C-alpha positions in Angstrom: -58.6 -72.7 36.6 -59.1 -74.7 39.7 -57.5 -77.9 41.1 -60.7 -78.7 42.9 -63.3 -81.2 41.7 -66.5 -80.4 39.8 -68.8 -80.7 42.8 -66.9 -78.2 44.9 -66.4 -75.8 41.9 -70.0 -75.8 40.7 -71.2 -75.2 44.3 -68.9 -72.2 44.7 -69.8 -70.8 41.3 -73.5 -71.0 42.2 -73.1 -69.6 45.6 -70.9 -66.6 44.5 -72.8 -66.1 41.2 -69.6 -66.1 39.2 -70.1 -65.1 35.6 -66.7 -65.9 34.1 -65.5 -69.1 32.4 -63.6 -71.7 34.4 -61.8 -75.0 33.9 -60.3 -77.8 35.8 -56.6 -78.3 36.5 -56.5 -81.5 38.5 -53.0 -82.0 39.9 -52.1 -78.4 39.3 -50.2 -79.2 36.1 -51.1 -75.9 34.4 -50.2 -73.9 37.5 -46.9 -75.7 37.7 -46.2 -75.1 34.1 -46.6 -71.3 34.6 -44.8 -71.4 37.9 -47.8 -69.9 39.7 -46.7 -69.1 43.3 -49.9 -67.4 44.5 -53.5 -66.8 43.6 -55.2 -65.0 42.0 -52.9 -65.3 39.0 -53.4 -64.5 35.3 -51.6 -65.4 32.1 -52.3 -63.5 28.9 -51.7 -65.4 25.6 -51.9 -63.5 22.4 -53.5 -64.6 19.1 -50.2 -66.2 18.0 -50.2 -68.4 21.1 -47.3 -66.5 22.8 -47.4 -65.6 26.5 -47.2 -61.8 26.5 -47.9 -61.1 30.2 -48.2 -62.9 33.5 -48.9 -61.7 37.0 -51.8 -60.6 39.3 -55.0 -60.0 37.3 -55.2 -56.4 38.5 -52.1 -55.7 36.4 -53.8 -56.6 33.1 -54.6 -53.4 31.2 -57.0 -52.8 28.3 -54.0 -51.8 26.1 -52.3 -55.2 26.8 -55.5 -57.1 25.9 -56.2 -55.1 22.8 -52.6 -55.7 21.5 -52.9 -59.4 22.4 -56.1 -60.1 20.6 -54.9 -58.4 17.3 -55.4 -61.0 14.6 -57.6 -63.3 16.8 -60.7 -64.9 15.4 -63.8 -62.7 15.9 -65.9 -65.6 17.2 -64.6 -68.8 19.0 -64.5 -71.9 16.8 -67.0 -73.8 19.0 -69.7 -71.2 17.9 -69.0 -71.8 14.2 -71.6 -73.8 12.2 -71.1 -77.5 11.3 -70.3 -76.6 7.7 -66.9 -75.2 8.9 -65.7 -78.5 10.1 -63.0 -78.8 7.4 -61.8 -75.2 8.1 -61.5 -75.9 11.8 -59.6 -79.1 11.2 -57.1 -77.2 9.0 -56.7 -74.4 11.5 -56.1 -76.9 14.3 -53.1 -78.2 12.2 -52.1 -74.7 11.3 -52.4 -75.5 7.6 -53.4 -72.0 6.6 -53.6 -72.6 2.8 -56.0 -75.5 3.3 -58.0 -73.4 5.8 -58.3 -70.6 3.3 -59.3 -73.0 0.5 -62.0 -74.6 2.7 -63.2 -71.2 3.9 -63.7 -70.1 0.3 -66.2 -72.8 -0.1 -68.4 -71.5 2.6 -71.5 -69.4 1.9 -72.1 -65.9 3.4 -74.8 -67.4 5.6 -72.1 -69.7 7.1 -69.8 -66.7 7.7 -67.5 -67.6 4.9 -66.2 -64.0 4.1 -65.7 -63.2 7.8 -63.8 -66.5 8.4 -61.6 -66.0 5.4 -60.7 -62.5 6.5 -60.0 -63.7 10.0 -57.6 -66.4 8.7 -55.8 -63.8 6.6 -55.5 -61.6 9.6 -54.0 -64.5 11.6 -51.5 -65.1 8.8 -50.5 -61.4 8.6 -50.2 -61.2 12.4 -48.0 -64.3 12.6 -45.6 -62.9 10.0 -45.6 -59.5 11.7 -45.0 -61.1 15.0 -42.0 -63.0 13.6 -40.5 -59.8 12.2 -41.0 -58.1 15.6 -39.2 -61.1 17.3 -36.2 -60.7 15.0 -36.1 -56.9 15.4 -36.0 -57.4 19.2 -32.9 -59.5 18.9 -34.5 -62.8 19.9 -32.7 -64.8 17.3 -33.5 -68.2 18.8 -37.2 -67.3 18.9 -37.0 -66.3 15.3 -35.2 -69.5 14.2 -37.7 -71.7 16.1 -40.9 -69.9 15.2 -39.7 -69.1 11.7 -39.0 -72.7 10.8 -42.4 -73.8 12.0 -44.2 -70.8 10.3 -42.6 -71.5 7.0 -44.1 -75.0 7.0 -47.5 -73.7 8.1 -47.6 -71.1 5.3 -46.8 -73.6 2.5 -48.5 -72.5 -0.7 -49.1 -68.9 0.5 -47.2 -65.9 -0.7 -46.5 -64.8 2.9 -44.1 -67.7 3.1 -41.6 -65.8 1.0 -41.4 -63.1 3.7 -40.7 -65.7 6.3 -38.0 -67.4 4.3 -36.4 -64.1 3.5 -36.2 -63.3 7.2 -34.7 -66.7 8.0 -32.1 -66.1 5.2 -31.3 -62.7 6.8 -30.9 -64.5 10.2 -28.6 -67.0 8.7 -26.5 -64.2 7.2 -26.3 -62.3 10.5 -22.8 -62.8 11.9 -23.9 -62.1 15.4 -26.8 -64.5 15.5 -25.0 -67.8 15.9 -23.3 -66.7 19.2 -26.5 -65.2 20.6 -28.5 -68.3 19.7 -25.9 -70.5 21.4 -26.1 -68.4 24.6 -29.9 -68.4 24.5 -29.9 -72.2 24.3 -27.7 -72.2 27.4 -30.2 -70.1 29.3 -33.0 -72.2 28.1 -31.2 -75.4 29.3 -30.7 -73.8 32.7 -34.4 -72.9 32.9 -35.4 -76.4 32.1 -33.3 -77.7 35.0 -35.0 -78.5 38.3 -32.3 -76.7 40.4 -33.8 -78.2 43.5 -30.5 -78.3 45.5 -28.8 -75.2 46.9 -25.5 -76.2 45.1 -27.3 -76.6 41.8 -28.9 -73.2 42.2 -25.6 -71.5 43.0 -23.9 -73.2 40.0 -26.7 -72.0 37.7 -26.4 -68.5 39.0 -22.7 -68.5 38.4 -23.3 -69.7 34.8 -25.9 -67.1 34.2 -23.6 -64.4 35.4 -21.0 -65.5 32.9 -23.5 -65.6 30.1 -24.8 -62.2 31.0 -21.3 -60.7 31.0 -20.4 -62.3 27.7 -23.6 -61.1 26.1 -24.1 -57.7 27.6 -26.4 -55.6 25.4 -28.0 -58.5 23.4 -31.1 -60.6 23.9 -29.3 -63.5 25.4 -27.8 -61.3 28.0 -31.2 -59.9 28.8 -32.6 -63.4 29.2 -29.7 -64.4 31.5 -30.2 -61.3 33.7 -34.0 -62.0 34.0 -33.4 -65.6 35.0 -30.5 -64.7 37.3 -32.8 -62.2 39.2 -35.5 -64.9 39.5 -33.0 -67.4 41.0 -31.6 -64.7 43.4 -35.2 -64.2 44.6 -35.6 -68.0 45.0 -32.3 -68.2 46.9 -33.4 -65.4 49.3 -36.8 -67.0 49.9 -35.1 -70.3 50.7 -33.0 -68.9 53.4 
């Protein structure tokens, strides 16, 4: 991604013979979203749309990429034939039952069987990912993603597994307190913290959250953000 204009970018690509895909981020909104502080920088998003790694491109390993693409479509949608328009529309809305129904109408020449299998793999991967999120102790992530996934899987048998997991989460006596702490950390992350006093107050709050949630996922998140703010404070000296 580049914040430069088309003329400058195309000229550089032609001069350097760059062979990789590129896009425009005028105003640096994407870089700001990912808090990019230096370039080159890379973000790895898995097939479920979750950021699984971020840092210098040299740190991306084959193992990380192979794990991230599990359940991804074998061919990008823009390369699909015109006959798949309804399937693509359903996938864009994450209406997996409708996507499967439309894929079943496709012929083998249009890639119907392969697209059907790819959609089923996506569904399986999403459910497996939610179970992994719950197993890690990320109860807020489970609650948020699970609620959305249950709607997306309406009409499919896999929805039962999601609803069962959400019921287990609801019955988990520790979950409510962890979720509350996770929301506190998330609220602090969403704050600008542009002033030194705000930064110090946030660090104090995170230290309290960390102490009260030692050993659980909320405590881990608090520690991670606290360390980030400590680095920011040192850099601002």
